C-alpha positions in Angstrom: -7.0 -5.4 1.2 -6.3 -8.7 3.1 -5.0 -6.5 5.9 -7.8 -3.9 5.9 -10.2 -6.8 6.2 -8.4 -8.1 9.2 -8.2 -4.8 10.8 -12.1 -4.4 10.3 -12.7 -7.6 11.9 -10.6 -6.9 15.0 -13.3 -5.5 17.1 -12.7 -7.0 20.4 -10.6 -5.7 23.3 -7.4 -7.6 23.6 -7.0 -10.0 26.4 -4.2 -9.9 29.1 -2.6 -12.8 27.3 -2.5 -10.8 23.9 -0.9 -7.6 25.8 1.8 -9.7 27.4 2.7 -11.5 24.2 3.1 -8.1 22.3 5.4 -7.1 25.2 7.3 -10.1 24.8 7.7 -9.4 20.9 9.0 -5.8 21.9 5.8 -4.3 20.5 5.3 -1.6 23.3 3.8 1.9 23.6 6.6 4.3 22.5 6.5 8.0 22.0 9.6 9.7 20.7 8.3 12.8 22.0 8.4 11.7 25.7 12.1 10.6 25.3 12.9 13.9 23.7 11.3 16.0 26.5 13.1 14.1 29.1 16.4 14.7 27.3 15.6 18.5 26.8 14.4 18.6 30.4 17.8 17.1 31.5 19.6 19.4 29.4 17.9 22.2 31.1 18.5 20.9 34.5 22.2 20.4 33.8 22.5 24.0 32.4 20.7 25.5 35.5 22.7 23.2 38.0 26.2 22.4 36.6 26.9 25.2 34.1 28.7 27.3 36.6 30.8 24.2 38.1 31.5 23.1 34.6 32.4 26.4 33.1 34.9 26.9 36.2 36.5 23.5 35.7 37.0 24.1 31.9 38.2 27.6 32.6 40.8 26.6 35.1 42.0 24.0 32.5 42.5 26.3 29.4 43.5 29.2 31.2 46.4 27.2 32.5 47.1 25.9 29.1 47.0 29.5 27.5 49.1 31.1 30.2 51.9 28.3 30.0 51.5 27.8 26.3 55.0 28.8 25.8 56.4 26.1 28.2 54.5 23.3 26.5 56.6 20.7 25.0 55.6 19.8 21.4 57.4 16.5 21.0 55.5 13.6 20.2 55.1 11.8 23.6 54.8 15.0 25.7 52.0 16.2 23.2 50.2 13.0 23.6 50.5 13.2 27.4 49.1 16.7 27.5 46.2 15.7 25.2 45.4 12.9 27.5 45.5 15.2 30.5 43.3 17.7 29.0 40.7 15.0 27.9 40.8 13.8 31.4 40.2 17.1 33.0 37.3 18.0 30.4 35.5 14.6 31.2 36.0 15.3 34.7 34.2 18.6 34.4 31.4 17.1 32.4 31.0 13.8 33.9 28.1 14.6 36.2 26.2 16.6 33.5 26.7 13.5 31.1 25.4 11.2 33.8 22.2 13.6 34.4 21.7 13.5 30.5 22.1 9.5 30.4 19.8 9.1 33.2 17.1 11.5 31.5 17.5 9.5 28.2 16.9 6.1 30.0 14.1 7.4 32.2 12.3 8.7 28.9 12.1 4.9 27.8 11.5 3.3 31.2 8.6 5.5 32.1 6.8 4.4 29.2 7.2 0.7 29.6 9.2 -1.9 31.4 12.5 -2.9 30.0 12.2 -5.5 27.3 14.7 -7.8 25.9 13.4 -9.0 22.5 15.1 -9.9 19.0 11.7 -10.0 17.3 12.2 -6.4 16.1 15.6 -7.3 14.6 14.2 -10.2 12.3 14.4 -9.5 8.8 10.8 -9.2 7.2 9.5 -8.6 3.6 7.3 -5.9 4.6 10.1 -3.8 5.8 11.7 -3.7 2.4 8.4 -3.9 0.5 7.7 -0.6 -1.7 4.1 -1.0 -1.2 4.4 -1.4 2.6 6.8 1.6 2.6 4.0 3.7 0.8 1.5 2.7 3.3 3.7 3.8 6.2 4.6 7.0 4.4 1.0 8.0 4.3 -0.4 6.2 7.4 -2.0 8.1 10.4 1.5 7.6 12.2 3.3 9.5 9.5 0.7 12.4 9.3 0.8 12.5 13.1 4.8 12.9 12.8 4.3 15.7 10.2 2.0 17.7 12.1 4.0 17.3 15.4 7.0 18.6 13.3 5.2 21.6 12.2 3.6 22.1 15.6 7.1 22.2 17.4 8.8 24.3 14.7 5.9 26.8 14.9 5.6 26.8 18.8 9.4 26.8 19.4 10.1 29.4 16.8 7.2 31.7 18.4 8.6 31.4 21.8 12.2 32.3 20.7 10.9 35.2 18.9 8.9 36.3 21.7 11.9 35.9 24.2 14.7 37.5 22.0 12.6 40.1 20.3 12.6 42.3 23.5 16.2 41.8 24.1 17.3 42.7 20.5 19.0 45.8 21.5 20.9 44.1 24.4 22.1 41.6 21.7 23.2 44.0 19.4 25.2 45.6 22.2 27.1 42.5 23.0 29.9 43.3 20.5 30.9 46.0 23.0 30.3 43.9 26.0 33.1 41.9 27.8 33.2 38.1 27.4 32.0 37.6 31.2 28.8 39.9 30.5 28.1 38.0 27.1 28.2 34.6 28.9 25.8 35.7 31.6 23.4 37.3 29.3 23.5 34.1 27.1 22.9 32.0 30.2 20.0 33.8 31.2 18.3 33.8 27.9 19.2 30.1 27.1 17.6 29.1 30.6 14.4 31.2 30.0 14.0 29.6 26.5 14.6 26.2 27.8 12.1 26.4 30.5 9.3 27.7 28.1 10.4 25.0 25.5 10.3 22.3 28.3 6.8 23.2 29.4 5.5 23.4 25.6 7.1 20.0 24.9 5.6 18.6 27.8 2.1 19.2 26.6 3.2 17.8 23.1 4.7 14.7 24.5 1.5 14.0 26.7 -0.6 14.4 23.7 1.5 12.1 21.5 1.9 9.5 24.2 -2.0 9.3 24.3 -2.0 9.1 20.5 0.6 6.2 20.5 -1.1 4.4 23.1 -4.5 4.5 21.2 -2.6 3.2 18.0 -0.8 0.3 19.8 -4.2 -0.6 21.6 -5.8 -0.8 18.3 -3.0 -2.9 16.8 -3.6 -5.5 19.8 -7.5 -5.7 19.3 -8.7 -9.2 18.3 -11.1 -10.7 16.1 -13.8 -13.2 17.3 -12.0 -16.0 15.6 -8.8 -15.1 17.5 -10.6 -14.9 20.7 -12.1 -18.4 20.3 -8.6 -19.6 19.4 -6.9 -18.3 22.6 -9.7 -19.6 24.6 -9.2 -23.2 23.2 -5.4 -22.6 23.8 -5.9 -21.4 27.6 -9.1 -23.2 28.7 -9.0 -26.1 26.1 -11.6 -27.2 23.3 -15.2 -26.7 24.5 -16.1 -30.0 22.7 -13.3 -31.8 24.3 -14.1 -30.4 27.7 -17.5 -31.3 27.4 -16.8 -34.9 26.4 -14.3 -35.0 29.5 -17.1 -33.8 31.6 -19.5 -36.5 30.3 -17.0 -39.1 31.1 -16.6 -37.8 34.6 -20.3 -37.8 35.2 -20.6 -41.3 33.7 -17.9 -42.5 36.0 -19.5 -40.8 38.9 -22.8 -42.3 38.1 -21.2 -45.9 37.9 -19.5 -45.3 41.2 -22.6 -44.1 43.0 -24.8 -46.9 41.7 -22.0 -49.5 42.8 -22.3 -48.0 46.3 -26.0 -48.3 46.7 -25.9 -51.7 47.9 -23.9 -50.3 51.2 -26.6 -47.9 51.8 -28.8 -48.2 55.0 -31.6 -46.2 53.4 -32.5 -44.5 50.4 -34.6 -41.3 51.2 -36.8 -40.3 48.1 -39.4 -37.7 46.6 -41.5 -40.1 44.9 -40.3 -39.3 41.5 -37.7 -36.7 41.2 -35.0 -37.1 44.2 -33.3 -40.0 45.6 -30.4 -39.9 48.3 -28.7 -43.0 49.4 -27.1 -42.8 53.0 -24.7 -45.1 54.6 -24.8 -45.7 58.4 -22.9 -48.3 60.4 -22.3 -48.4 64.2 -19.3 -46.3 65.2 -19.9 -43.6 62.4 -20.1 -40.0 63.5 -23.0 -39.4 61.1 -24.5 -40.9 58.1 -22.5 -40.6 54.8 -24.1 -39.8 51.4 -22.9 -42.5 49.1 -25.5 -41.8 46.1 -27.8 -39.0 44.9 -29.6 -37.9 41.8 -32.6 -36.6 40.2 -35.2 -37.9 37.6 -33.6 -40.7 35.7 -30.5 -41.2 38.0 -32.9 -41.2 41.1 -35.0 -43.9 39.3 -31.8 -46.0 38.9 -30.9 -45.6 42.6 -34.3 -46.7 43.6 -34.2 -49.6 41.1 -30.8 -50.8 42.7 -31.9 -50.2 46.2 -35.1 -52.5 45.4 -32.8 -55.2 43.9 -30.7 -55.3 46.9 -33.5 -54.9 49.5 -32.4 -51.6 50.8 -35.2 -49.8 52.6 -36.7 -46.9 50.6 -38.4 -44.0 52.7 -40.5 -41.2 51.1 -39.8 -38.0 52.6 -39.9 -35.3 49.8 -38.7 -32.3 52.0 -35.9 -34.3 53.5 -34.8 -35.5 50.2 -34.8 -32.4 48.4 -32.7 -30.8 51.3 -30.3 -33.6 51.6 -29.6 -33.5 47.8 -29.2 -29.8 47.8 -26.7 -29.7 50.9 -24.6 -32.9 50.9 -21.9 -34.0 48.5 -20.9 -37.7 47.5 -18.9 -39.4 50.2 -19.7 -36.6 52.7 -21.3 -36.6 56.2 -24.8 -35.1 56.2 -24.9 -31.5 57.7 -25.6 -31.3 61.5 -29.2 -29.5 60.8 -30.6 -32.8 59.4 -29.3 -35.1 62.0 -32.5 -35.3 63.8 -34.6 -35.9 60.8 -32.2 -38.6 59.4 -31.9 -40.3 62.8 -35.5 -40.5 62.9 -35.7 -42.2 59.5 -32.8 -44.6 60.4 -34.5 -45.2 63.7 -37.6 -46.2 61.9 -35.8 -48.3 59.5 -34.2 -50.4 62.3 -37.4 -50.7 64.2 -39.2 -52.2 60.9 -36.4 -54.5 60.5 -36.5 -55.8 64.0 -40.3 -56.1 63.7 -40.1 -58.1 60.5 -37.4 -60.1 61.7 -35.2 -59.9 58.7 -33.3 -57.5 56.7 -35.1 -56.3 53.6 -37.1 -53.5 52.0 -40.0 -51.9 53.3 -43.1 -53.5 52.5 
């Protein structure tokens, strides 16, 4: 019941991290039908391309063995040496076909997923020996699919063999009166025809089975909302912790800005909402923003500026534009040079007229 409840809760598509973890565990999409198709296809290719070469090699070996059987020594060492020679010649004749079959078997797995080295599937698990788990696997969708595939393959392959061999029944009956070469040629021709049709049919079965296996695998990887949240915490961090860190950073930035306001040459404000403090000394290429803020922070910047007799100039459009385009400790954008220069020039003239540094009265 617990497993069924967990499966019902897994409604979200898996993340890439979840899929990567499944691959590391060795939980991959695997269709045995695809592997079978590659092996049978490799066997058909081997029979079509190498059967003549292989039969010639084996014929030469065994013909010589039979023709000279009376000369073959039967003592222990000689018999062992002869068996070794026959073994080498047989392996030499079958080496290339066997390599083709091995490559086909490997390709049947590699084409479905990249190679995975994992001992996870070898670890002992109670579910593997649990009778209840065994019954669930016996009557699962996977078991039903395997049963249906077995019946389908048996019916289709049986029908194909019947359809191909039935028209040849008279020729097959007459093989008892045919020489061995004719029998081999007919057998090879019929075998190639049957393999070609079987390979085509098994391709369709393998493609359908792979899609089914992929769907089953993808369903296993789905996640519940709780798992999504836990993974997000692991990868991105706890939102509450991140919020506190962000608050601390903002608090430190506010303190640093407020401490920098006394160095400003002027504070440009929108009367109640925006405040931008600019520092400018001779030799600077352009004024630098040392503090900016809105609402409560803007009020605090104005308050500190008044305490330190920093000129405050009301220019709502310029205050809003600077707040939106310039960052802390950055020079103002070139498009605001003229407007800011006019403000700083006005402040300098006012200071000279008053004859002392201080705020604007």
